N, C-alpha and C positions, 0 to 999 in steps of 0.2 A: 932646309932636309936632316943635318947632321942631328939637332936638337931631338929632332923628333924618331930618330931609330935608337939615342939613345935610353930615350923615354919605353921603348919597346922590350929596349935587352933587359930593363929595369923588373917591367911587370913580366915576364916571363921566370926572370928569376924569384920574384916571391913566389908564382903559383908551383914554382918545382920546391920549394922548401916547406908549401904547407901540404904538400902532398907525403913529404918527408915525414912530418910530424905524423898525419892522419897513421901513415904505417907502422911506426912507433908506438903510437898509442895502444892499436887494433891489436901487436904483438903483447903489448900489455894486458890490457884486457884478456887476452885468450889463454894466457899466459895464468892469469889469475883465478878462468874458471876452470881451469886442468888440474891446477890444485886443491880448489874446493869440494871438487868432484871427485877426488881421490880422497880428501878427507872424512866425505860423508857415506865413500862405501867400506871405510877403515873403520866406523863406530858403529857395531851393532847392537847396543842397547840404547830404548825409546827415552827422552828426555825428561827427568824427573819433575813435576810440576813444583814450583816454589812455596813457600809458605804464602806467600798473598795472594795465590791462584787459589789454595784450598781454603783460605776465612773470607775472601769473595763469593765460593762457590756455595759455604755453609751460611752464609748470613742472606743469600736467595733463596734457598729451600726454607728456612725461617719467615722471611716473610712471605713466601708465596703461602704457606701451612696458617700463618694468623692473619692473610687476607681471604683464605676459603673459609676458616672455620670464622668468622666474623660474617660472612654472607649466605652461610649454609645451618642449617637447623637439621640434626638427624632424629630423625622419627624410629618408633618401635618398627623392625625386622617382620618380615612375611614369613611364611612358609609356602615354596613352590614346589608344587610335585616334578621330580628328576633334579632341581636345582638346590635344593635345602633350604637354609635360610638365606635370606637375599638383605641387604642394607640397605635404607630409604633415606633419602636428603631432601630437602624442600629447601627453596632458596628463603633467605629469610627477608625483609623487608625494612630498609635502614629512611631515615630521614635525610639523611646525608649521603648523596652518591659518592663523594668522594672518601676513598679508606683509611683508615684511620694509622695505616702506615707511613700514610707520607710525614706524621710527627716523629715516628723511629726515623724516617731516613736522615743522615748525617750527610757533610759535605765530603765524605770518602766514598760516597757511592758513586760508581761508574755510571755512563752512559748505557751499560747491559744490564743494567738493576730497574733502571726506566724503562726499558724495552720487556723487559719480563710482565712490569704492572702492567702495562698497557695489551701485552697478550691475552692477559686473563681478562673474561666475560664479566662486561656493566653488567651492573645492575638494572632489572627489569620492575617498570612498575606495575605492582599487582593490586587489584581492586580487590576487597572482601565482600559476602554477601550482603551485608549490612550497608555498605555505602553503594550497592547496585539496589535494595530495598527503596533506599532515601529516595536515593535520583528516580529512582519511578515513583513516588507517591509526589514528587516536588512537579514531574512534567506532568502526572495525571490531575492535580490541582491547578496546576497553571492553563492547560486546555480546557477543564472545564469551568475553570472561571472566564474564558474567553470565548467557550458555545454560549453560557450564559451570558454577557455583558452580547455578544452579538443577536441573541434573540431579544433580548429588551430592545435593541437599538432597531432590529425589524420592526416588531410589533409596535412600534412607537410611529414608526411612519414607513409603511412598508413601500408604498411607492419611489421613495428617493434612497432607499436602503435595500433593495430588492437584492443589492450585489452582496450580498452578505451571504444569501443562501448559498451561492459558490462553494465562499472556504467550508461555512457548514456541511455542504454535499461530500468536499473533498477530506473529512474526517470521519464518513461512514467507509474508505476504503482498510482495506486489510493491511495495506502496504501505504505510508506517503509518498509523496514525490520525491524528496531527498533519498528514496531508500530502503530506509529505518521502516522496523516494525509497529503496527499502531497497535496499542493497548487495548483489549477487553473493556476495559470501564468507559476508555472514552468512544471507541464506537459505541457502545451502548445509550450513554448520553447524548450523543450526538443523534442516534435515530431516536430516541423519547422525544429530543428536545424539537426535531425537525417536525415529527408529527404532529405536536401541539401547537409550532405555527404554522404549519399549513392548515389545520382545524381552525385557527380564527383567521388565517387570510386569503383561504381557497374561497370563491363565491359559490354560492348553489345552484348557477347553471352552467352551461356548458360550453366553453369556450371554442369558436369557431374560428375561422381562418378567413382572414380579409386580407384583398390585394391593395398595397397602399398606392402601386404603381398605376394601378387605372380609375380610381376613384379618387377623387379629391376629398379631404378630409380636413377637419377644423384640426384645431393646436393640441386642444385638449383633447380631442379624440383620438389623434396619434399618439399621446403620450399616451391614452388609458391602452391603446391596441398595444404598443413596445411593452406595457408592464403587463400586459394577459400575459404576452409571448414571451418574456423571460421566466414569468412565473411558470408559465406550463414546462418551458425547457428545463428547469432546475427539477421541478414535479418529475418528469418522466425521467432525468438522472438518475435521482434518490429511487424511484422505484426499481430501476434498473439495478441500482446497488444489493436491494433487499432481494431480488429476481435471483443473484447472484448466488447468494448467502445459500438460499434453499434448492439452488440446484447443486451446491459443491456438498448441500449436505444429505441429498440423493442418491448421488453418484457416488458418496461413502460407502452409502447403505447397500447401493447395490455392489459393490465391489467388497460389500463384506469387510470391512475396514472398521477399526476400535474406533469410537467415537471421544471424544474427551470431555469432561464437564463444561469446559469454555464454549464449544459447538452447538451441544444442547442449550445451552442459554441463551446465549445470541440467536438463537432458532426460535425458541421459545419467543425471545422480546420481538423479534422480527415478526413473527406471526399474528402477535398481538396489536401491533402498530397497523399491521395492514388491515387486518379487522375494525380497528377503531378506524383507519380510514374511510373506508369504506360503508361505515352505519353513520360516520358523520357529515358525509359527501355524497351519498348512493348515486348523483345524476352528474356527478363530475367528468370529467376526460379522464379517462384508463379505468375507470371503477370495471367494466368488465373484464380487466387486463387482470385485475387485483384477483378478482372472483374466480377466472381458471387457476390461478398458483391456489388459491385455496381450496378449491375444490379438490388437489392431489394431494394436498394438508391434512385432508378430511381422512384420504387412508391411511395413516403415518401410522408407523407401529408405535409411535411414543404415546400412551393414553393421554396427559397432559394437554398435545399439541390439537389430537382431537378435539378432547373437550371445549379449547379455546376455540376452534374453528365453529364445532358445533354450536355455541351461543351464540356465533356472531351470525350464522344464518339465520336460526330460529327466531332472534330479533330482527332481521332481515326480512323474513316472510313475513313477520305479524306488523310491519311497518312502512312498508312497500306500497307506496299509492300508484304508481302508475305502473307495476306488474311487470316491468320490459328487464328490470337487473333478476327479478324470480325467475321469469323462464328461462333468462340465459344462464342461470344455477341450474336449475332442475337439468335442463338442456345436458351441462357439463357433465354433470354427476351420472347421467344415463349415457353417456358416451364412455365411461370411465368403467362403470358396473358393466358394459358390455367387452370393455378390451380387460379385466380383472376376474370379469364371470364368477366365481365362488368365493374370489380370495380377497373380499371387501368387509370392511368392519359393520357391525349396527348400526354406527351414527351416520354411515354412506343415506342411510333407510331411515334412522328416525326424525332426522332433519325435518322430512317431507309432510308431519305431523302438523306442524305450524304454518303450512300453507293458506292459503283464505278461499277454498275451494268452498267452502261452505258459503260464500258470498251468490254464487248460483243460486238465482232465482228458479226451481222445478214449474212454478205456476205463472211463468214468461206469459203464456201463450194466450192463457185466460184475459193477462193483466193487455195484453197488446189489441184484445178484440173490445175491453173495457175503455181504451185510449182509444180506438178506432172510432167508435160508437161517439165517442166526446166531443173529437174532432171533427163527426159530422153534422154535430148541433153547433161546433163553432163555425161553420162552415158556411150552413144557414143564417146565425147569424152576422155573418161578416157580407152575405150579400146584400142586407139590410141596411146595411149600417152607410151612412150617410161620407161623403169625402173627408171633412173635418175630421171625422170618429178615424176613419182609417190611417189619413198623415199621425194621427197621435196613435194608434196604435203597431204601428209600425216606428215609428221613436222609441216607442219602449221597448220594441223586443230589440232592435240596436243596442240599447243601453243593456239591455240586459243578457246581450254577446258581448258587452264589451267585459261588465262585471264578471262573469263565466270566466273569459281568460284571465284575469289579476288571478282570480283563485287557484291558476294553474291545476284546476283537474279534469279528468278525461270524462268524455262522454261516456254515457250509461253502454251504449254499446258497446265502444271500445273495450271498455271494462269486462263488459259478457266476454265477449270473443277472445280478451288476451286470457280471462280467466280459463277458458273452454279449451284452450290451449296448455294452459298448466294442466289440468286436470287429465286430459288423454294424456300429455307426457307421463305424469305419476300411475295413475293406473295402467301404463303401459310397462312400468319399472315393476309393480306390484304383480302385477300376470305373468311376468317373464321369469320372478323367483318363485312363482307359486308355481309354475310348470316345468321350469329347467332344475332349477335350484331347491326344490322343497328340503333338503337335509339339510341347507346352510346355515351358518349362525344367525343370519339377520330375518329366520323365518318370521319369529316373536314380533320383530321390530315393523314388519310388512305386515301381519294379518293386524297389529295394533290400530296402523295407517290407515288399513282398509276397513277397520271396524269402524273408522271415525268417520269416512268420508262413504259409505257403503250407499250411502242415500241418495249419491249425485249420480250413480251408475243406473245408466241407461237400461232399461227393462226387461231388454233383448238377453242381456249376458246375466240375467238373476241366475236361472234353471242350471247353465252349465257352471256357475261359481257356486251354490248351494250343492251341487255335485261332486266338484272340485274338493269343497272344503268335507265334505264328507266322508271322501277319499282317504285325504289327510288324517283325518280322526282314525280310520280305520286299519288304514294301512302303516302309514309313517309314525314311527317312534318318536311322537310328540312329546313334551314335558306339558307338565299340566297348566304353566302361564300361554304356551301357544296353544293348549286345547280350550280355555277360557277365552283368548281374541279371537279363535274360530268359532266358537259357539258366539258371542258378541256378535261378528257379524250377521253371522245367520240371521238372529233375533232383529238386528238393524235393517237387514235386507224386507225380512217378512212384516216388520211393523208399516213398512212405509207402501210403498209403491207393491211391494211384492203380496202385497196382502188376497190379489186378484188372481196369486200361483196357486195350482194344487199342490201343494207341496206340505209332506207330514212331517213337522219336527219332533216328533217322538222322540228319537232315535239322538236329539241333541238333547231332550230336555234330560236325559237319563244321565249321558256324558258331563253334562253342568253339575247335576244331583251329588255326582260320586266325585270330582274337582271340589265340594266346595270345604270337605273338613282338612284342606291339604293347606291352605290358608291361616296364619296364626300370627303371634305379635310379632315374631322376627324380622330376617329380613324381605322375606315376601307380601308384608300388610300393607306395602302400598299397590295389591293389588286389591284391596275391598274396595278403591273406587270404581275399575272396570265393573267389581260383581256387582256392587250395588244397579248401575245403571243399567245391567242386563238383567238383574230377579225385579225393576221398576218395569221392565217392557214383559217380563214374562207374568211377573203377578198381578198387571194391573191394565196393558195395554192390549195383551192377548189374554184376558182373563177367562174371555166368552170359549176359548178352546181349550181351557185347562180344566180337567175334569176334579171332582170333590177330593176323593183319595189323593189324588196328585198336588195337590190344594196341601190338604192336612199334611203331606210328607213332607214338603218345602218348608210350612211352617215352624215343626218341629227341628227342621234342619239349621234352620236360622238359631232357634233357641240353641242348638247344642253348638253353634260356631258364635256366639255370643261369648260364651266362657272361653274361647282360645282367641281372642283378637283385645287390641287396644281401648280403651276407652270410648275413643271418635268413632271406630267400627262398632261396636256393644251399643250406640246409640241407634248409628244408621239402622241397623240390623231391629233394634225393638221398636222403630219406628215403625218399619216396615211392617213388623209382626201387629200395631197396634192399629195401623189402615187395615191390613187383611182381616182383624176381627170386626172393626167397623163394618166392613164392607159387606163380608160375609157371618151372620151371626150363627150359623152353624159351628164355626169353628169355637164355640163356647164351650165345646164337649172337654177341650183342652185342657180348661179350669179349675176339670170337676175330675178329683182322683179316683172315683169310684166308678163314675158310668164311663160305659164305652159302646161303640158303634159297631157291629159286624163281630165277626169271630175269626180268631186267631191270637200272634202274640206278635209285639214290636218287635224286628228284626233290623237294629241298626246299621248292617252289615250289607242291607241288602243293595243293589246300581241300580233299583228300580224304584223311584219315589211310590210309584202307584199300589206296590204288592207289597210294602214293606208295614204293613197294618198301624201305619202312624195312629189311627182312630181309638185302636186300643191304649193308646199311654194316655199321659197328660206332660205337662211344661214343666216336669221338677228342677229344670235349670233355674226356673225363677226365684225357687228360694236362697240359692247361692247368690243369683243378683240382686237379691235385695238385702246384701250383705257387704255389697262392692265396694271398693274402698271409693271410687268417686260418686260424689253426693247426687250430682245429675244423672247416672245411671239410674242408682235408687230411684228417685220420683217418678223417673220413668217406668220402671218396672214397678211399682207401686201401684201407679195409674191403671198398667195394663190388668195387672189382678185385682183392680175394683170397678173396671168397669167404666172409669171416668174419661168424658169426650177430652175436659180441659187439662193441660197441664200445668204446675204451678209453678212454672218457670219462663221467663222471658223470650217473647214470640215463641215459644214453645209448637203452636198449633201451626205456623204458618211456615216452620223450617219443613224442606224435603230431607232426604236421607242422606243426598249427596253435601245439603248445607250442611248438616250434623256435621259428617265425614270431618268437611275443610273448617267450620268456625268451633271445632273442638280437639283439634289437634295436639296432639302432645309430645309431638316428636321434639320439641325441644327442651323438653323435661319441665312443663309449665301447664298446671291444670287450669283448666279454664271451665267455672270460674277459679279463685284461687281457694286453696284449702287453708282455712284458718289454722292458726297457729294454735297450741294448747295454752288458754291463762296458768301464767305461773304461781304458784301455790308459796303466800306468804308466812314467813315465821312457820317453819316444818318444826320446828323444836317445841315451841309454843303449842301448836296444835297435838303432837305425839302428850304434851303434860296433858293437856284437857282431855284427850280420850283417857289417858290412864286412870285420872280420876274419876271420869264419868264409870268406868268400870269397876273400881276401888268403890263407889258409892251404891252401884247397883250391887253387886255383891253381898256390900254390910247390910243393907236395905231387907235384903231377900234373908241371911242370917240375923239378922236383928231380933231379940227374944225379949217385947214390952214388959214381963214381969221382972225382969233380972233389971236392978236401976244402977243406972253408968253413973259413975263421978266425971264432972265435968272438967278434973283436973287427968284424966287417965283419956282423954280421947284423943287426942294426938299419939296416942301411944297404939289405939286400938285401930286407929287409921292407916297406924302403920302397918299392924300386925295384919289384918285385913288386904293391904297391900301386899305384903312380902308373898299371903296366900295365895292370890292370884297369880302374881307370877313366879309363883313354883309350878301352877296347873298350867301356865300356857307355855312353860320349859317343856312339859309334859308329853 
């Protein structure tokens, strides 16, 4: 117990000693702090920097200036309104990212220098335009090589490598899957390549839908169905991308946005590829959908796009055997015309003239009667046939049916029904434009198509149509081309079934006679084809309804027209004149310059051919045609003047005026037959010497006096004197 007490007393003493020490130390620190405070308040001036501090600051400034100077290019200043001249700088591209000041730093630089260098902005990598172009070209070449390799692989084995079509379809997008922008060259290459691949691997028939779950199929059949389904899927995706391109273009036009050159080029490529697909496989799936998009492009504001679609539809109407796609096209054209009314382009209507409406047989009822009589005879023969012959005939009929199905041809009745529907739709478009929009810009194309198919119109509409055309000629402000088409339509109607109508076409003769002289060798020379067709109807098919004076007036006007058209037009007109003179002997009066029939004076400006007194003149134009630069024209007009029936050119008598116009066309600056080149003169200097010698000899013989003898030695001198005198006379 005593020991424990002693230990506790010692511990207490130690703690007391520690407290005393702490108090003493606290007093010391307090006194020191008070002393420092009193000293700081006593010093009023700031502490001056030492030489070491100044040296560090100067070194820091120099290093920062050198660092900035190496990374900045000073550009030319620009003048800004309100600010004056403004200096400009641009960062400099360096190969080494580290500053050159690292080499200048020595061991005396402190940590503050390193912090200042880190505070300066680091150099950023800058890509020039040349680098971008090189990178772009490399990417384009790589993608084009990929497209070519994929297309070659697909064509080598389509069924095994059909999945490659998906990669090609992805390259048609404007934005890739990784979010980058797809280049125009790659998109165009992918579109054109896919079209060529589809043209090769797409079948001619229409792919149907087969339910694989409800039907038990063989392994080969199942693989073929899977291949066709994949092909149809990729084909549909590709067409959707093409449709998006056209929709984007039409939307930009609707919003009056400025179109870039890339957008227009891509649109033309897209439209051309869609046309190629329709023409290559018109009976495949989605062909009507493509046609529906192309009909909208047919009314596009850009002429090149309209020409592409117009050429496509013209070829389609000529080659369509089933006529389903033709009817679908005409129906959508009719719907678009209803929507746009008069705001359409001529290509919308001009493509309809290539329809196969002329295949409609107008004598179908007569043929049906004859066929009915023939079937009655066969029926009587079939009743008297034996049993063995009946079986044989039945087998032959089944075999013929199978052969007909393999040809994939429509029956005549189905074709006739489809043609009738197409003709109804086409004439609906024509009559709607004539009645509702006679002042639109498609009137000429409408009249041209109507003149071509006028013979297929029902006779009940003939009188109304003729009256409508006459009102257009009298009241509407038509050009000469529209008037020519109106007149051609009327005469086509009157030369066929319209002969039974009691209509006097005298007013149409006057319009046609007046408009003949508007045609020349310039831009409107193409109208000569329709003029020759109309003249053939007037002067030959309806010659009984043409009076003598009207006939003479037309022949005189044709001779005048020969002087202002191209050689092929002149040949067609001369052929008509020759045929008229061979058919009507009274027209020989035009070849006699002294004789005349009737009284009066020829008036070439009179618009009525019957009152122009053409019988009082002659065909003076033939004298100019005999010196024509085309040798065939010279031969033809010479035979007309001589009254010869035969023409000394190959197949001259068998050619019609239209064939003359086509065969002797010189629109490509090539004559038919070719004009022989003039023969080159050999040795022209020698020929001139011989001519001079002949002149000297002739002059010498005229002035030679045989009484005076000549010395043989002076012959050369005498010849020279005569030559000299001759030369003086010619100079005078």
